[in-house]
N, C-alpha and C positions, 0 to 999 in steps of 0.2 A: 506349929502342926505341922506336920509331914501329911503332904498331897499327895495326889496318884497324877502322873503326866505320861503319854504315851513317847515311845521312843522317837516319832516325828517330831515332838514339842523340844526334847532334850537335846537331839542331835546338832552336831556343831557339821554336819556334811550327810549328805545320801546320794546314791545312785539308784537307779532302777535297774532289778538283777530279771525279773518277769512283770511284762506289760499287764496291766488292765484287759480283762474279757467281757464283755457281755455272752451270755449264752441261753438259748431256749433249753429247756430243759421238759421230757415228757413224763406221764407219771409210766413208770416201769413196774407197778405192783399188778400183780397176776391174780392173788389170792391174798386176803387179811379175815381174821377170825376175831380180832379184837373186839368187835361189839356183841361177840359171845358175853363180854364178862362186863365192860362197862360201854355202854352208848356215848358218852360224852366225851371218855375219853377218844373213842373210837373217830368221833365226829372232828376231832382236834388233829388228831393222826392224818386223817384222810384229806382235810380242808389245808393244814399247815406245813404238813410234810410230804405227802405222798401226790398231793396235785401236781399239774401241768403249770408252769412260772417261767417268766422272764429272772432271769439272775444276773448281778453283776459279782464279778468276783476284782478284789484289787489288787492294785499292782504287787510285786513282792521287793521289798527295797532293803539295798544292805546299806547302813547305818554307821555313822563314825560318831563319837562318843566323847564327852570332854574329857582333858584328864583330870585325873583326881577322882573318877566316877570309882564307884566302890561295890563290888559283889561280897553281899553277907554272908557269915556264916550262917550255920544251922542246915544247909544242906539241903535249901529249896530255892538258892541262887536268886535271890530277891535282888535287883539291882538299884541301888541308889545314886542319882546325881541333885548333889547341893542338897536341898531340902525335899525331893522328890523323888517318891519309889515309883520305877518304870510298870507302867501297868501291863503292860507284855510278860512280863516275867512275876506277878503278883497274883498269887496262888487266892482265889477268893475264900480259902478258908482262914486269911490273915483279919484279922480285926486292928483297925487303925486305932481304937482308941485305947487299947491293951499299952500299956507303959512299956512292957518288954517288945514288940513291933516299933514303937517308936525308937528305941535306942537301937535299932538296928542299924548300922553302919555308922556309929558313933566312936569305936574303938577299933583300930586296924594296925596291921602290922608295920613297922616303924618305917620302911623303905617302898615305894610302888613298884611293880613290876614293870621292868622296864626291859628293852632290846629287843625291837622286834612289834610286830602286829598279831593281835590277839581277836580272837572270834568268840563269844560266849554260847556255846550250844548247850550246856547244863540247866535244864529248868524245873520248874514241879512237875511230878507224872514222868519224871526220866526213868523213875525204877518200874514203870508199868510197859510191858511192851508194844501194847496200841499207841500208847504217847509218842515212845519213841519211834518206831516205825512211819506212821503216819504223819506225825508233825513236828518231829524233832531231826532226825537223821535226812530229811530231804533239805534242809539247808546247810547240811555238810557238803550234800552231795553237788547242789548247785555251785556252791561256793569253790568248792574244790577244783571241780573244772571247768568253770568259768576265771581262777583265778590259781591256778595249779603251784603248790606249793609256797603260798604267799603269808598264809597265816597259821599259827598254832591254834587250835581248837581246846576251848576248854570246857573238861570234862571232870566227873569225877574220879579221882586215884584209881578206884578199884577196878576200873577198865583196863587198867594198866596190866593188872595181876592175879586178879579173884575169878578165878576158874571152876568155883563152884558150880552144879549144872541145874541147880534150884535158884541160884540168882540171876539175875540180868545180863550181868556185866560180860561176861563170855561173849554171850550172842551179839551185845553191842558190839564188841572187838570183832567179831566174826563178820558182822555186817559193814561195819568200817573197812576191812581189809576186800572185801567182796567189791567196795568200792573203789577200790586203788588208792586208801587213806593212808599214808604211810603211820607206822606207829609211833617214829618221832616226831610226827605233827602234834600228837596230843600232848597238850598239857595237863595233867593229872592233879585236879584241885582237892584240896585235902575239907575246907568245907568248916575248919575248927574256927578260921578266924576271919573278919571283916577283912578283906583286901583290896588296895587299891591298886588301878592299873594306869597305866601311862597311855597306851594305844590299845582302846578297846574299840571291837564292833558288835553289831548284832543284826541281824536278819530279823526283819518283821515276821508277822504270822503268814504263815501257806495257807493258813484257810480263812475264809470270809465268806459271808453270805450262806453259810451251811454247808461250804462246799472247798473241796481241797483243789487248789491253783490246777486246771490239767496240765499245764505246762510241767509244772513240778510231779506231777503222777508219770508224765512220760519220762522226764529226767531219770524217776525211780527206776522205769523199766528197763531203759534203754543204755543206762551208764552200769548195770550190774553185772560183773564178770564172776560165773561160776565155772566149775572144774568139770562140770557133767551134766548131763543132758535131761530135759524133763521125766519125770518119772513114767508116763504114761498113764496114769492113773485120771481116768476119764470121768469117773463118777465119784467123789470125794466128801464121806462123812467125818468130819471131824472130832476126835471124842476130847472133850475135856477135861484138863488135868484135875485131879478131885479135890486139890486143896486152893483151887482158883476161886469158889464160889459160884452160885447161880449152876447147881447142879441139878440133874435131872433125875427124878427117882425112878423112872421105868426104863433110864436109859439103855439095859439088856434088851429090853423088848424093841424100843425104836432102833436099833441097832441091828434086828434081826428082820424088821420092815425093810429098812433100807439095802441091806443085804440081798434080800429079794427083789430088788431092784437093780441090782447089778452096781451098787454102792461097796467100796472099800474103805474101810476101816483105818484113821492114821491119828495119832495122838501127834499132833505138828506141834505143840507146846513143848514136847520133849525133844526135837530134832535141831540138828544145828542150822544155821539160819540158810547157807545153801542148799540144805535138805529141803528144807519148807520152799523156799523158792522152787526149786526144781517138783515139789509135788503138786503146788499152786500153777507152775506156768503149763501142765497139762489139763487141768480139771478144769471142763467144762459146765460141769455139773456139781454146784457144791451144798452141802448139808451141814450146819454148824449153830451152836450157841451162841447169841450177842456176846460178842468178847473178842480182846486180843488177837485170837487165832484170826479172826477174820478181815484183819486189815492186809493178809499176805493175800487177799483179794485184788491186791494192787497191780500182783503179776498176774493174775488169771486171762486167759482167751477173749478177745472181744466177745460180747454176745454171749457170757456167761449164765448160767440159770442159777439160784440160790435160794436156798430154802433157808431162813431163820428161825431159830425157837429162842422163846425166852418168858418169863415170869408174864403175867395178864396185863400189868401196868406198870411195864418200865420202858417208858419212851426214850426213844433213839432216833437220831437222822444222822449220826456220823457214818455206820456203816452201810446205809441207805445211800448216801453221799457217795462211797466208794462202787457201788454198783450202779450208779447214774455214769460215774467216768466211766465202769467198761463197758458202757451200752447193755449191761445184762438187763435178766428180768427177776422178778423175787416174788416169793411166798413167804409174806409174815404170820407166821405160825407161832400163837401164845396158849400157856396152860394156865390151868387154878396154882396158886401156890400152896405147898404143903408145909411148909417150915419158913416162915416169916424171920429174915436177920433183923435185930435188933438195931445194927447200926447203918445198914442201908437194904432199903427194902429188894434193889436191883438184884442183889449176892441171893436173895432167897431162894430157896429150893422148890422144884415145881416138877408137875407129870404134863406129858404132851398126849393129848389123846389121839389114840391112832386113827379114828376116824378123820379127825383134821388132817393128820399128815398124809392120810390116803387121798383126800381129796386137793393138797396141795402138790402131791407126787401127780396126782393126775392132770390139774390144769398144766402145768410147767411141761410135762412129758409130752402133752398133746399140742404145744403151741412155740411155732419159733419167736427167736426174739425182735426179729425185724418188726412184724404189723404190730399198730398198737390197739390195743382193742379194750374195751371197760373191764376193771377186775372184778373178780367173782369175791363178794363179800357179805356181809351179814343183814344186807337190807339198806347199807348205806352206800349213796352214792357220790 
Protein backbone atom coordinates (compact mmCIF):
# COMPACT_ATOMS: atom_id res chain seq x y z
CA UNK A 1 0.00 0.00 0.00
CA UNK A 2 1.36 3.39 -0.98
CA UNK A 3 1.57 5.89 1.88
CA UNK A 4 2.00 9.67 2.09
CA UNK A 5 5.12 11.14 3.69
CA UNK A 6 6.56 14.65 4.01
CA UNK A 7 9.69 15.97 2.33
CA UNK A 8 11.23 16.05 5.81
CA UNK A 9 10.54 12.33 6.21
CA UNK A 10 11.95 11.15 2.88
CA UNK A 11 14.88 13.55 2.43
CA UNK A 12 18.47 12.44 2.89
CA UNK A 13 19.59 15.98 3.70
CA UNK A 14 18.26 19.51 4.12
CA UNK A 15 19.27 23.11 4.75
CA UNK A 16 17.30 26.11 5.93
CA UNK A 17 16.64 28.81 3.33
CA UNK A 18 14.34 31.03 5.41
CA UNK A 19 14.15 30.84 9.19
CA UNK A 20 10.93 30.32 11.12
CA UNK A 21 9.16 33.46 12.27
CA UNK A 22 6.67 34.42 14.98
CA UNK A 23 4.18 37.09 13.93
CA UNK A 24 1.54 39.19 15.66
CA UNK A 25 -1.34 39.83 13.26
CA UNK A 26 -3.87 42.63 13.57
CA UNK A 27 -7.40 42.54 12.24
CA UNK A 28 -7.05 44.52 8.99
CA UNK A 29 -10.71 44.27 7.87
CA UNK A 30 -12.65 47.54 7.95
CA UNK A 31 -15.87 46.48 6.24
CA UNK A 32 -17.55 43.10 5.67
CA UNK A 33 -21.10 42.19 4.66
CA UNK A 34 -20.93 38.37 4.74
CA UNK A 35 -23.47 38.29 7.56
CA UNK A 36 -26.14 39.65 5.21
CA UNK A 37 -26.19 36.22 3.59
CA UNK A 38 -25.17 33.65 6.22
CA UNK A 39 -24.63 34.56 9.87
CA UNK A 40 -22.85 31.31 10.78
CA UNK A 41 -20.51 31.57 7.79
CA UNK A 42 -19.79 35.15 8.83
CA UNK A 43 -18.98 34.15 12.42
CA UNK A 44 -16.46 31.60 11.18
CA UNK A 45 -14.84 34.16 8.88
CA UNK A 46 -14.61 36.78 11.63
CA UNK A 47 -13.37 34.31 14.24
CA UNK A 48 -11.04 32.09 12.21
CA UNK A 49 -9.74 34.34 9.45
CA UNK A 50 -10.09 38.03 10.27
CA UNK A 51 -9.41 38.08 14.01
CA UNK A 52 -6.14 39.33 15.50
CA UNK A 53 -3.87 36.41 16.39
CA UNK A 54 -0.38 35.13 16.99
CA UNK A 55 1.05 33.20 14.05
CA UNK A 56 3.98 30.84 13.57
CA UNK A 57 5.50 30.58 10.11
CA UNK A 58 7.60 27.48 9.48
CA UNK A 59 11.15 27.60 8.20
CA UNK A 60 11.50 27.05 4.46
CA UNK A 61 14.00 24.31 3.64
CA UNK A 62 15.81 22.89 0.64
CA UNK A 63 15.62 19.08 0.66
CA UNK A 64 17.88 16.60 -1.08
CA UNK A 65 15.96 13.52 -2.16
CA UNK A 66 17.17 9.91 -2.38
CA UNK A 67 18.55 8.50 -5.62
CA UNK A 68 15.90 6.83 -7.75
CA UNK A 69 13.23 9.32 -6.65
CA UNK A 70 10.54 9.36 -9.31
CA UNK A 71 8.47 12.20 -10.76
CA UNK A 72 5.28 10.53 -11.91
CA UNK A 73 3.76 11.18 -15.31
CA UNK A 74 0.33 12.63 -15.75
CA UNK A 75 0.96 16.35 -15.39
CA UNK A 76 0.61 16.85 -11.62
CA UNK A 77 4.28 16.18 -10.76
CA UNK A 78 3.45 13.66 -8.07
CA UNK A 79 6.68 12.67 -6.33
CA UNK A 80 7.31 9.08 -5.29
CA UNK A 81 10.13 7.92 -3.03
CA UNK A 82 10.11 4.12 -2.72
CA UNK A 83 6.66 3.28 -1.30
CA UNK A 84 5.62 6.84 -0.40
CA UNK A 85 4.04 9.78 -2.21
CA UNK A 86 5.41 13.12 -1.01
CA UNK A 87 2.54 15.12 0.48
CA UNK A 88 3.84 18.55 -0.58
CA UNK A 89 3.42 17.41 -4.21
CA UNK A 90 0.23 15.48 -3.65
CA UNK A 91 -3.09 16.97 -4.74
CA UNK A 92 -6.08 16.33 -2.50
CA UNK A 93 -7.93 15.25 -5.66
CA UNK A 94 -5.89 12.04 -5.85
CA UNK A 95 -7.54 9.01 -4.30
CA UNK A 96 -5.02 6.63 -2.73
CA UNK A 97 -7.47 3.75 -2.99
CA UNK A 98 -7.56 4.12 -6.77
CA UNK A 99 -5.52 1.35 -8.39
CA UNK A 100 -4.39 3.76 -11.13
CA UNK A 101 -2.99 6.13 -8.50
CA UNK A 102 -1.21 3.30 -6.70
CA UNK A 103 0.43 2.34 -9.99
CA UNK A 104 1.93 5.83 -10.45
CA UNK A 105 5.69 5.75 -10.39
CA UNK A 106 5.98 2.04 -11.16
CA UNK A 107 6.92 2.31 -14.83
CA UNK A 108 9.76 4.64 -15.72
CA UNK A 109 12.30 5.55 -18.36
CA UNK A 110 15.14 3.06 -18.71
CA UNK A 111 17.90 5.40 -17.51
CA UNK A 112 17.61 7.91 -14.67
CA UNK A 113 18.28 11.58 -15.36
CA UNK A 114 21.87 12.28 -14.35
CA UNK A 115 24.49 15.00 -14.78
CA UNK A 116 23.87 17.92 -12.46
CA UNK A 117 21.42 18.92 -9.77
CA UNK A 118 17.71 19.34 -10.46
CA UNK A 119 15.10 21.25 -8.49
CA UNK A 120 11.50 20.13 -8.81
CA UNK A 121 9.37 23.22 -9.43
CA UNK A 122 6.37 21.79 -11.26
CA UNK A 123 3.40 21.01 -9.01
CA UNK A 124 -0.37 20.59 -9.13
CA UNK A 125 -1.94 24.00 -9.71
CA UNK A 126 0.95 25.31 -11.80
CA UNK A 127 -1.55 26.00 -14.58
CA UNK A 128 -3.26 28.63 -12.42
CA UNK A 129 -1.56 32.02 -12.26
CA UNK A 130 -2.30 32.56 -8.58
CA UNK A 131 -0.67 29.29 -7.55
CA UNK A 132 2.33 29.98 -9.75
CA UNK A 133 2.95 33.54 -8.58
CA UNK A 134 2.08 33.10 -4.92
CA UNK A 135 3.30 29.59 -4.11
CA UNK A 136 5.64 28.16 -6.75
CA UNK A 137 7.70 30.97 -8.31
CA UNK A 138 8.95 32.21 -4.90
CA UNK A 139 10.83 28.91 -4.49
CA UNK A 140 12.76 29.53 -7.71
CA UNK A 141 13.42 33.15 -6.81
CA UNK A 142 14.89 32.25 -3.41
CA UNK A 143 17.01 29.35 -4.68
CA UNK A 144 18.38 31.16 -7.73
CA UNK A 145 19.40 34.13 -5.59
CA UNK A 146 21.03 31.99 -2.90
CA UNK A 147 22.61 29.47 -5.29
CA UNK A 148 22.93 31.20 -8.69
CA UNK A 149 23.44 28.77 -11.56
CA UNK A 150 23.49 25.66 -9.37
CA UNK A 151 20.21 23.99 -10.37
CA UNK A 152 18.20 23.07 -13.41
CA UNK A 153 14.55 23.82 -12.73
CA UNK A 154 12.02 21.13 -13.63
CA UNK A 155 9.05 22.81 -15.29
CA UNK A 156 6.49 21.85 -17.95
CA UNK A 157 8.17 21.85 -21.35
CA UNK A 158 5.46 24.23 -22.61
CA UNK A 159 7.21 27.01 -20.68
CA UNK A 160 10.01 26.86 -23.26
CA UNK A 161 7.96 27.22 -26.42
CA UNK A 162 4.24 27.92 -25.93
CA UNK A 163 3.49 31.59 -26.72
CA UNK A 164 -0.32 31.41 -26.85
CA UNK A 165 -1.60 34.37 -24.80
CA UNK A 166 -4.59 32.44 -23.41
CA UNK A 167 -2.21 29.89 -21.86
CA UNK A 168 -0.12 30.54 -18.70
CA UNK A 169 3.21 29.43 -20.13
CA UNK A 170 4.38 32.65 -21.76
CA UNK A 171 3.71 34.64 -18.57
CA UNK A 172 5.51 32.00 -16.52
CA UNK A 173 8.50 32.37 -18.82
CA UNK A 174 8.30 36.17 -18.59
CA UNK A 175 8.25 35.99 -14.80
CA UNK A 176 11.35 33.77 -14.75
CA UNK A 177 13.14 36.21 -17.06
CA UNK A 178 12.17 39.11 -14.77
CA UNK A 179 13.95 37.30 -11.92
CA UNK A 180 17.07 36.67 -14.05
CA UNK A 181 16.53 32.91 -14.23
CA UNK A 182 18.44 31.79 -17.37
CA UNK A 183 16.28 30.04 -19.94
CA UNK A 184 18.93 27.35 -20.31
CA UNK A 185 18.49 26.44 -16.65
CA UNK A 186 14.92 25.25 -17.31
CA UNK A 187 14.54 21.49 -17.73
CA UNK A 188 11.45 21.03 -19.88
CA UNK A 189 9.62 18.04 -18.44
CA UNK A 190 7.26 16.20 -20.79
CA UNK A 191 5.21 14.50 -18.10
CA UNK A 192 4.44 11.57 -20.41
CA UNK A 193 6.48 9.04 -18.44
CA UNK A 194 7.45 8.36 -14.86
CA UNK A 195 11.04 9.65 -14.66
CA UNK A 196 13.78 8.78 -12.18
CA UNK A 197 16.36 11.31 -11.00
CA UNK A 198 19.75 10.73 -9.41
CA UNK A 199 20.23 14.25 -7.98
CA UNK A 200 16.84 15.70 -7.22
CA UNK A 201 15.99 18.49 -4.78
CA UNK A 202 12.76 20.17 -3.67
CA UNK A 203 11.82 23.21 -1.60
CA UNK A 204 9.26 22.90 1.19
CA UNK A 205 6.07 24.93 1.32
CA UNK A 206 6.36 28.72 1.22
CA UNK A 207 3.02 28.99 3.06
CA UNK A 208 2.27 27.84 6.61
CA UNK A 209 -0.27 28.87 9.24
CA UNK A 210 -2.32 30.39 6.37
CA UNK A 211 0.48 32.89 5.59
CA UNK A 212 3.15 33.36 2.96
CA UNK A 213 6.56 33.44 4.60
CA UNK A 214 7.24 37.20 4.88
CA UNK A 215 10.85 36.81 3.78
CA UNK A 216 9.66 35.03 0.62
CA UNK A 217 7.35 37.96 -0.14
CA UNK A 218 10.29 40.33 0.39
CA UNK A 219 12.38 38.32 -2.09
CA UNK A 220 9.57 38.59 -4.64
CA UNK A 221 9.54 42.38 -4.39
CA UNK A 222 13.25 43.08 -4.12
CA UNK A 223 14.61 40.59 -6.66
CA UNK A 224 12.29 41.43 -9.57
CA UNK A 225 13.84 43.32 -12.47
CA UNK A 226 11.52 45.05 -14.92
CA UNK A 227 12.39 47.51 -17.66
CA UNK A 228 9.74 50.12 -16.92
CA UNK A 229 8.61 52.33 -14.05
CA UNK A 230 5.30 51.92 -12.20
CA UNK A 231 2.33 52.98 -14.31
CA UNK A 232 1.22 55.70 -11.92
CA UNK A 233 -2.29 54.27 -11.58
CA UNK A 234 -3.10 54.99 -7.95
CA UNK A 235 -6.64 53.60 -7.91
CA UNK A 236 -6.89 50.32 -9.80
CA UNK A 237 -10.06 48.42 -10.70
CA UNK A 238 -9.11 44.95 -11.88
CA UNK A 239 -11.41 43.64 -14.62
CA UNK A 240 -11.73 39.87 -14.49
CA UNK A 241 -11.34 38.09 -17.83
CA UNK A 242 -14.59 36.62 -19.13
CA UNK A 243 -13.63 32.95 -19.21
CA UNK A 244 -12.14 32.87 -15.72
CA UNK A 245 -15.40 32.21 -13.85
CA UNK A 246 -16.69 34.02 -10.74
CA UNK A 247 -17.98 36.76 -13.02
CA UNK A 248 -20.11 39.73 -11.96
CA UNK A 249 -23.42 40.16 -13.80
CA UNK A 250 -23.54 43.90 -13.08
CA UNK A 251 -19.90 44.66 -13.79
CA UNK A 252 -20.69 47.68 -16.06
CA UNK A 253 -22.55 49.39 -13.21
CA UNK A 254 -19.82 48.52 -10.71
CA UNK A 255 -17.14 49.79 -13.08
CA UNK A 256 -19.03 53.05 -13.57
CA UNK A 257 -19.32 53.57 -9.81
CA UNK A 258 -15.60 52.93 -9.37
CA UNK A 259 -14.73 55.32 -12.20
CA UNK A 260 -16.69 58.00 -10.37
CA UNK A 261 -14.31 57.49 -7.45
CA UNK A 262 -11.17 57.86 -9.56
CA UNK A 263 -10.47 54.21 -10.40
CA UNK A 264 -8.84 53.17 -13.68
CA UNK A 265 -9.97 49.79 -15.02
CA UNK A 266 -7.29 47.37 -16.23
CA UNK A 267 -7.69 43.73 -17.27
CA UNK A 268 -4.41 42.80 -15.62
CA UNK A 269 -4.78 39.12 -16.55
CA UNK A 270 -4.27 40.08 -20.20
CA UNK A 271 -1.01 41.96 -19.51
CA UNK A 272 2.54 40.68 -19.69
CA UNK A 273 4.18 39.87 -16.39
CA UNK A 274 6.25 43.06 -16.26
CA UNK A 275 3.17 45.16 -17.04
CA UNK A 276 1.27 43.46 -14.23
CA UNK A 277 4.06 44.27 -11.78
CA UNK A 278 4.33 47.88 -12.99
CA UNK A 279 0.56 48.30 -12.66
CA UNK A 280 0.39 47.06 -9.07
CA UNK A 281 3.57 48.83 -7.92
CA UNK A 282 1.76 52.18 -7.97
CA UNK A 283 -1.69 50.93 -6.92
CA UNK A 284 -2.49 52.32 -3.49
CA UNK A 285 -6.19 51.43 -3.72
CA UNK A 286 -7.29 48.23 -5.50
CA UNK A 287 -10.68 46.77 -6.34
CA UNK A 288 -10.92 43.22 -7.66
CA UNK A 289 -12.87 40.00 -7.65
CA UNK A 290 -11.20 37.35 -5.49
CA UNK A 291 -8.97 35.42 -7.86
CA UNK A 292 -5.49 35.03 -9.32
CA UNK A 293 -5.24 38.66 -10.49
CA UNK A 294 -5.04 39.79 -6.86
CA UNK A 295 -1.91 37.78 -6.06
CA UNK A 296 -0.14 40.73 -7.72
CA UNK A 297 -0.90 42.64 -4.51
CA UNK A 298 2.49 41.25 -3.47
CA UNK A 299 3.96 44.16 -5.46
CA UNK A 300 1.62 46.87 -4.14
CA UNK A 301 2.80 49.65 -1.80
CA UNK A 302 2.74 49.06 1.93
CA UNK A 303 -0.58 50.21 3.38
CA UNK A 304 -2.57 49.38 0.22
CA UNK A 305 -6.35 49.65 0.52
CA UNK A 306 -8.21 46.71 -1.02
CA UNK A 307 -11.85 46.01 -1.84
CA UNK A 308 -12.52 42.39 -2.77
CA UNK A 309 -15.73 41.10 -4.32
CA UNK A 310 -17.00 37.51 -4.37
CA UNK A 311 -20.05 35.25 -4.23
CA UNK A 312 -21.76 35.30 -0.85
CA UNK A 313 -20.30 32.15 0.71
CA UNK A 314 -16.91 31.83 -0.98
CA UNK A 315 -14.41 31.09 1.77
CA UNK A 316 -10.98 32.66 1.42
CA UNK A 317 -7.94 33.45 3.51
CA UNK A 318 -5.29 33.31 0.77
CA UNK A 319 -5.74 36.86 -0.52
CA UNK A 320 -6.32 38.29 2.92
CA UNK A 321 -2.88 36.93 3.85
CA UNK A 322 -1.33 39.07 1.12
CA UNK A 323 -3.16 42.14 2.42
CA UNK A 324 -1.72 41.34 5.86
CA UNK A 325 1.77 41.07 4.39
CA UNK A 326 1.43 44.55 2.85
CA UNK A 327 0.00 45.95 6.11
CA UNK A 328 -3.04 47.03 4.10
CA UNK A 329 -6.69 47.34 5.01
CA UNK A 330 -9.53 45.36 3.49
CA UNK A 331 -13.20 45.72 2.67
CA UNK A 332 -14.71 42.30 1.94
CA UNK A 333 -17.87 42.79 -0.13
CA UNK A 334 -20.08 39.84 -1.11
CA UNK A 335 -23.07 39.57 -3.41
CA UNK A 336 -25.87 37.06 -4.03
CA UNK A 337 -25.27 34.25 -6.51
CA UNK A 338 -27.24 34.53 -9.75
CA UNK A 339 -26.09 31.33 -11.45
CA UNK A 340 -24.55 28.46 -9.50
CA UNK A 341 -21.55 26.77 -11.07
CA UNK A 342 -22.33 23.06 -10.91
CA UNK A 343 -18.69 22.03 -10.56
CA UNK A 344 -17.45 24.62 -8.07
CA UNK A 345 -19.58 27.05 -6.07
CA UNK A 346 -16.76 29.57 -5.85
CA UNK A 347 -16.93 30.02 -9.64
CA UNK A 348 -20.62 30.98 -9.60
CA UNK A 349 -21.88 34.21 -11.16
CA UNK A 350 -23.03 36.93 -8.77
CA UNK A 351 -24.07 40.56 -8.49
CA UNK A 352 -22.55 43.21 -6.25
CA UNK A 353 -24.94 45.59 -4.50
CA UNK A 354 -24.26 49.26 -5.18
CA UNK A 355 -25.07 50.26 -1.59
CA UNK A 356 -22.60 47.69 -0.26
CA UNK A 357 -19.92 48.92 -2.64
CA UNK A 358 -20.56 52.54 -1.66
CA UNK A 359 -20.33 51.63 2.04
CA UNK A 360 -17.00 49.87 1.45
CA UNK A 361 -15.63 52.81 -0.52
CA UNK A 362 -16.74 55.24 2.15
CA UNK A 363 -15.07 53.28 4.96
CA UNK A 364 -11.72 52.88 3.20
CA UNK A 365 -11.65 56.40 1.77
CA UNK A 366 -12.21 57.90 5.20
CA UNK A 367 -9.57 55.87 7.01
CA UNK A 368 -5.81 55.62 6.89
CA UNK A 369 -4.18 52.22 7.20
CA UNK A 370 -2.10 53.05 10.25
CA UNK A 371 -4.78 52.89 12.93
CA UNK A 372 -6.55 49.76 14.06
CA UNK A 373 -10.29 50.23 14.62
CA UNK A 374 -13.21 47.79 14.80
CA UNK A 375 -14.41 47.04 11.30
CA UNK A 376 -17.96 47.74 10.19
CA UNK A 377 -19.94 44.57 9.67
CA UNK A 378 -23.54 43.50 9.97
CA UNK A 379 -23.83 43.11 13.69
CA UNK A 380 -20.91 40.68 13.99
CA UNK A 381 -17.96 41.64 16.20
